[in-house]
N, C-alpha and C positions, 0 to 999 in steps of 0.2 A: 329377184329372178329377172333375167333378161328376156325381152320379147324378140330378140334376134332370131330369125328363121321360124318364128311361131306363125302358123297359118291361121289368120283371123278372118272369119266370115264377118263382114261389116255390113249389116243390114239397116237400111233407112226406111222409115215409114212416114206417113203424112203429117208430121208435126213440123211444118215448114219453117216456123219462126226460129227454130234451133239449127237449121241447116248450116248456116255460116260457121257457127262455132263447132258444130259436129264435123264438118268437112275439114276444118283446121286440125282437129284431133286425128282424123284419118291421115292427114299429111304427116303429123307428128309420129304416128305409128310406123309409117313407111320409113321415115328418117331414122327410127330406132332399129330398123332392119327387119321388121315384121313383114310377112307376106300377106297383104290385105286383099281379100277376095270380096269385091263389092256386090251387094245384093240390094235390090230396091223393090218395094211394094208396087202394085199397079199404080196407085195414086202418086207415090213419090216419083215414079218413072214417067208418068204421063201428064201431070197437071202443072199448068203455069199459075203462079200466085204472085201476090205483091212482094214476095220474098225472092223472086227470080223465076225464070222460065225453066221448064224441065230440061231443055236442051243445054242451057247454061250449066245446070247442076251435073248433068250426064257428062258433058265434055270435061268439066273440072275433075270429076271423079276418075274418069278414064285416064286423064293426064297424070293425076297423082299416083294411081295404082298401076298404070300401064296394063290394064286388063279390061276385057269386056265385062259389062255388068250383067249379072244374073237377074232376069226380070220376068221369068215365066215359071209356072209350076213345074213344067217338064225339066227345065234346066236345074231347078232347085232340088228336085227329087234325087238327083245323083250325088248330092253332097255326102250323105251318110254311107251308101254302098261303096263309094270310091274313097271314103275317108279324106275328103278334101280339106276339112277344117279341124284344127286343134281346139278352137274355142269360137263361140258365136257371140258377137256383140250386136245388139239391136239398139241403135242410137240415131235418131230419137225413136222411142217406142211409144206409139200412141195408145190411148185407151182402147181403141178398136182392136189393135193387135194384141194387147194384153188380154182382152176378152176372148179372142180366138185361141190364144195359147192356154189360158186357164180352163177353157171348155172343150178343148180338143177339136177345134174347127180349123181345117187345113184348106182354105180356099184362096190363098194368096201366095206369091213367091216367098215372102218372108216367113209365113206360117209353115209352109212346106220345108223351107231350108232349115228352120229350127227343129221341126219334127224329125227330119232326116238326120240332122246332126246329132240329136239326142239319142238316136238308136245306138250310138257308140259310147253312151254314158259320159259324154264330155260336157264341160260347163257352158252355160248360156248366161250372158251378162245383159241385164235390162237397164237401159238409160231412159227412165220414164219422163214423158212430157205430155201431159194431158190436162185439160181444163176441168175434168170431172173426177179427178183422182180421189178427192175426199167426199165424193157423193156416189154417183153411179158406178165408177170403176173401182171403188174401195174394196168390194168383195173379191173381185178378180185379182187385184194386187195382193190381197191377203192370201189367196190360194197359191200364187206363185212364190210369195215369201216363204211359204211352208212346203214348197215342193223341192225335191232333190234335184240338184244340178242347176238351179236357178240362183243367180246372184244379182244384186242391184248396185248400180252406181249411186253413191250418196245423193240424196235429193232434199229439196226444201220447198216451202210454199213459193210459188212464182210471184204473186202479188196479193198478199192477204187482204188488202183493202178493196181492190176492184175485181179480183178473181179469187175469192176466198176458198174455192174448192180445187184450185189448180196446184199441181206439183210439177217441178222441173228438176232434172238432174244437173249436177255441177260438172261441166266438161273437163275441168282440171283434174278430176278424180278418175277419169277413164283408164289411164295407164296403170294406176295403183290398183284399181278394182280388177282389171284383167290379170295382173300378177297374182293377186290373192285368190281369184277364182281358179287359176291354173293349179293352185294348191288346194282347191276345194274348200276355200274359206271365204266367208263374207267379210268384206272390209267394214270396219267400224270407225266412227259412228255412221250409221246408215242415214239418219235424219240430221241434217245440218241446221 
């Protein structure tokens, strides 16, 4: 399946260590002809980290997508009613956001964008990146793995020696996962 003209809501949350590779994949999707609608959580939009300043990330994303970034709950709420997105990709998706989605908490732009998008029974793709995936976040990941319209980019342990509970998605699988999710199928294998 081609991603040409597919409207992809591309939401970034605060797992900053994956931003560089994630933004590269955003650029790839645009090159494939997808219409990428950028969305950022409050933290992703506002925090400077050792992985770059918020302004650097914002400017790069705006340049790639040629769009303003949705970064408020009010802006995100219109996604569903206006049918702005065909598919939603949350990359990176932090444990905090996974918990919000699994438990129906809608207090960030990304959580609202996802909730609003789901009202149209369209797929959501999760690109997990969290240090507590195999501990505190495991239950919430399990909930989403078993919930209709949620699909996961294949993931693996980040560093089993120094971060034994951490999982991270493989950015090379984003395009393939989006294609499968548009057919309402989970790409396999999910664990690399």
